N, C-alpha and C positions, 0 to 999 in steps of 0.2 A: 715485240713489234707486229703491227697488221701488215700483212702484205696487200700490195696493191691490184684491185680488182683487175682481169686479163680484159684488155681492149679489145672487143670482138668485131670487125667489120662483116657485115654482113649485106650481099648482094642481091639483086631482086629474085634471083630464081629462089634462094634458100628464104625471102621470106616469105613470097608467094607459096612455095611448098610448106612452109612451117604454119601460114594461115590456113591452109586446105587440107590439112592433114593431121587431125589430133593424135596420130599414133605413129609419126614419121620423127625422124632423127631432127630434122629443121624444127619440127614442132618443140623439140627436147632442148634445143639450143635456144628458143626463143624464150621457154620456160624459165631457161638460167638466168635470161636477162629479166625478165620479169623479175623473177624472185632477188634481182641485184647481187646475183651471185657472181656474174661478169656483166660487163658493161657492152651494151650493143651500141654499135658504131655504124651510122647510114649516112650517103651523102644526099644532097636534094635530089640526083638524079635518079638512085634506088627509090626513094618516094614518090617521085613522080611516076617512074616507070609502073610502079606496082599498082598505084591508084588507075593510071590509065590502064593498065592491062584487067584490075579488077572491072571497071566501069565498062570496059567494050564486052568482057566475058561474063562477069558473075555480077552484076550491078546491086543485086539484093544485099551482097556482103560489104558493101562501101561503107554502110555506118557503122558496122560492127568493127571492120577493119581500123575506122578511124580512130573510135572510142580505144580500141586496143593499142594504137600506136601512141595516143595522148597518155594511155598507161604505163606503157613500155617505157618512156621518154627517151629514146636514144639519144647518145651525143652525135647532133649533127655536124658531119665532116666539111671542111671547109671546101667552096667548090676552086676545084685545082687550076690554077693560071694556065693558058692555053700554050705555053712553052712546054708544062710538064704533061698536059696532053700530048702533044707532038713526041715528046721523047717516049711515051707510054704505047704511041701507034708504032713505033722501029721495034717494041715487044709482042704485041698483043693486037688481035682483030680491032679496027676501028672504032666499032661499036663498042667495044669493052673498054677500050683505053681512058675514057674520064673516069671509070669506074676504079681501072688500076691506078690512074694516077691520085685519085681522091685516096684509094686507100693508102698509097706510100707517103702521101703528106698527113695523114691522119694519126702517126704514130701508134701503129695498132700492133697487135700479139699474133693475132691470126686475120686471114679473109676465109669467110666460109661462102663458098658458093658450091651449086648444081653444074655450074659450067666449067666443064672439066675439059671440054672440046678444045677451049682458047686460054684458060687459066693454068691448066695442067700441063703446058708446054714447058719444055726443059728450060729453055731461055726466060720464060717467065717466072719461073719459081726460081733460077738462078738469080734474077734481077730482085727480087723481094727479098727482103730483110725479115720477113715472117713467113709462116708456113701457110699456104694456100690449100685449104682442105675441102672437102665432103662434110655437111652435117656430121654423120657417123664419125669420119676420121678426128674431127674434132672432140667429139663427146668420148673418143678412145683416149686421147691425149688429156683431156680434163681428167678422165677416171685415174689415168697414171699418176698425172699430178698430185690426186688425192693421195692414192696408194704411197707415193713416195714421201709425203709428209710427215 
């Protein structure tokens, strides 16, 4: 029986880090997604934020980023309803609430982020039915899962 691929929600900070650093942990997470070992999951907000940040700061990267995204073919999480975002605002900074709400509704196995300031708070971690981890922590969990198979 084939095991279901891990569904990994990648937020803006991890996506940008993975694009910009060819040797970092976030890049390795994207490589696992690209190889279809794990399934990348992103919300429209993550895609819009990444596009906007790259357009503002590194516009020369936009064509390569957009081509990479098509190749990556992430599963696009549904936009969370306003009520879900409002509930998430009770747990996390209002700017991050739509991301948390989208991940909660997307039935993912992990949320990968570099935003430890907001996502690593105990109240947020306790509310999420999945681990919220940095790219390096995700890679460690992935290695352990392989070793335990």
